[in-house]
N, C-alpha and C positions, 0 to 999 in steps of 0.2 A: 565675339569677344565679349567677355563675363561685365559684369559693368557692377559698380566700387559698393554697393551691396553685400554684392557674391565676390569678389573678389577677401573685402572682409571679413569673410564665413571661412573659408579657405583659408586665411589666416589661421582665423583662436583656431581652427579645426587641427590646426600642426600641430596651435601648443595645451591643446588642450591633452591634459597627463588619465584622461578618465573618457569613458564616447560618451555624447551626450544629450540623453535616451528623456526626452521630447514626446508629448501626448499623441499615442494613435501613432507609436517607430516602429510598433511592427507592418505597414502602411508600407505600399511600393509606389513611394513619390515621383514626379517627374521633375528631375533636375530641375531646367531650368521655371518652370513655376508655384513649387513648392504644394500643386494637389494632387489627389489620388491617382496617375496612371489615369485609370480610366474616367474622373471629372476632371484631364486635361482642360489647364484654361489658353497653349500659346496660342487657337491660331485664331483668340479676339485680343493677342497683345497689340494696342494701340501705337501710333506711330506719328507724335504729331512735334509740332517744334515748337521751344517757349528760350525766352530772352535769358527769364529769373535760371538763375542760381537755387541747386541746395548740400548746405554740408547737417549733414547727419553726424552729430555722438551718439555715441548709442553704445549705454550699459553693457559689461560682463559683454553675456552670453546669448544676450539682444539682438543678433544676427544669429544665431543657427537655428531661432526658435520657427516652426515653419512656419510658424503665424501673424510674425513680425512683420507690419503694413512698409517699412521706409524701403524694401524691398519694394511694395507697388511702388513707390516714387520715382524706382530707379530705373523703376522700366520702361515709365514713363518720359523723363527733364530727364535728354542728354545724360548736361553741366549737372550728377550729383558725385556727392563727395563726400564718405563716408571711412567714418575714425573711430576705435572703440575712442571709451573716457578712457584714464586711470587717473586718482585724488591726484599723485605723487610726480606727474609727468605727460609731456606734450610732444604731442611730436612733432617734427620740426616743421612739416609736406605742412601743417596744421593753420597753425602761425604764419609758416611763408605762405601760405590760400588767403587769410583774414589782410595779410599785410598786400599783396595786390590788388593796383589801385583801378584796376577795373568791377574790381565787386566794393558796393556796400552796404553796408555787412549787415544784416534784423537778428536782435537774435527775436525765437519766438516766444514770450512769456508771458505771463497775468502783470502787469502793473504794481501788483500791493507787496512785488520781493522785491523791485528793483530800487542797488546801491544808490545808499546819495548822490544827487549828480547826476545819475544815471537818467540822461533824454529817453524817454515816449515820446510813443510815435504810438496814433490808429492806421493813419490811410501814410500810403505808396509818393501822392502828385508830385509835392512839394524836395522831398527827400534823396528819389531818382530822380530827379531833375541838376541832380551837382553832378563837373562839368572836374574836369582835372584840367584845366583851363581856356583858354580863348576859345570855343570855336573847338572846344572837342564836346566830342559823343555821351554824352548824359554815363553815366555808370551804369550797373548792372544790382536790383540784386542777387542776394544773395543770404539764403532765409536761412539761420540757426537755428536746428530742432536736435532739443533734446532732445534720443531713444533712449524710453527707459512706462518705468511705472509707473505716478506720480509722484509716492513717495523716492524713485530714486534722482524724477526728476529737477523736485528740488535738493535737494542732496550737492550735485552736477551742475547746479546752476550757485548754489552758492560758495562752490567749493573754488568754480574754474574762475581766478579772479583774471585772465583775460579779457573771458568777456564785457566785464562791467564796464568797460570804457566801450563797446559800442552799444549805440542807440534801440535796443526796447518796441518790439511790437508787438503790438496785448487788444488780441481783440477784442470785438466786443462783445456781449451777449445777440443783443437787434444782428448784426455780423455775422454770428456760429446760427440765430436762428432763420438768418433773411434768404441761407441756401439749405431748406428743409435737408440737414443728413442725418441729425437726428432728433427725437423728442430732445433731448435735454440744451439747458444753453450751457449750463460744465467743461470747460474747455478740457478741463479734469478727464473731461467725462467722453473725451475725444480718438480717436485713436489718429496719428500720424498721420495715416495719407484725403482722414481730415479736415484736420487743419490746414497743412498744403494746398487743397482743395481753397481756402477760404484766400490763402495768400496767394495765392493763385489767380484767383477776381480779384484780390486788393490791387492786384500788379496787372490790369486788363486782362491777365487776356486768359479768356478765357475756354479756347480750347487743346488749352489741357487743363484743367480746370475741369471738364467737364471729359474728357477722356479719364482721369485723375480717376474723378467718381462712380464714371462708368462700372474701371477697368476693378477696384473698392471694390462697386459690389457683387461685378461678376466674381473677384477673389473668394468672396464670402459663402454665394451660391456656392457652388462649386466644394468648397471647400466643406461645405459641412453635410456635404451633401453623401461626402463617407461618413458624418459620421452618423448618421443619419440614416441608413438603407433608402435607398425609392423602388420606387414596382418596379416595372420593366420601361413603362412606356413613362412614367414622371424623368429615369432616366434619358429616353429617347428624348424628350423633350425640351430636357435640359442642355445633353450635346449634342442637336438638328438644327437649334433656334441657328435666325438667318448671323453667315456672317461678320461680321465693318469692311468695309470696302477695303479697306490698309491695313489687307488679313496677311501678307508677307512679314515673316518670319527676321527683325532686325539680328 
């Protein structure tokens, strides 16, 4: 069954008035991993369990972009939900998700954008131990990620009042640099998938975090290979790398 981002992409395509032309539109892409067919990464699809969940709010054409990394999150984290963002409308299913008592939502965003009286946290340990009642299981973290350009993400946050009563999870520079995702320590310079790697580490979901980080690197290498033609030997090395033990497709 297609994951949440794939379903949102199909929904977005169905209402498009004109075809979406991504860079490299002439490439024949694998419909599952969105990479050029000759560099398909489906054989390396990770399978890991995660207690955490992700809610992606995606700006306009974001689900249509083959380079979108929210798709990679949905590949790895089974409980990934994806919604298109609109300034004047909120999908009832999104509000139902946020109101579900099994989740503890966190809006992943820098603390300097917090609304007055909005709670800001940097760690999850205490917050994820909140319970429904005595002897109940802890709530599961639900990371709300605004998926778009940095300008679009700020707009989404500012105009989504229904998010303002949830705590902000603000990633500190030392947390960003700790996992060596990129040289920058600025959140706005990280991709959506890289931000989620940090969140999974904070939730102590090390296996899922590492799987997503490796999946992101694999996607980038194969995606870029289609832009910069490889020699026959380079292509053979790329496609001949050892497969993971859990290489059965979901």
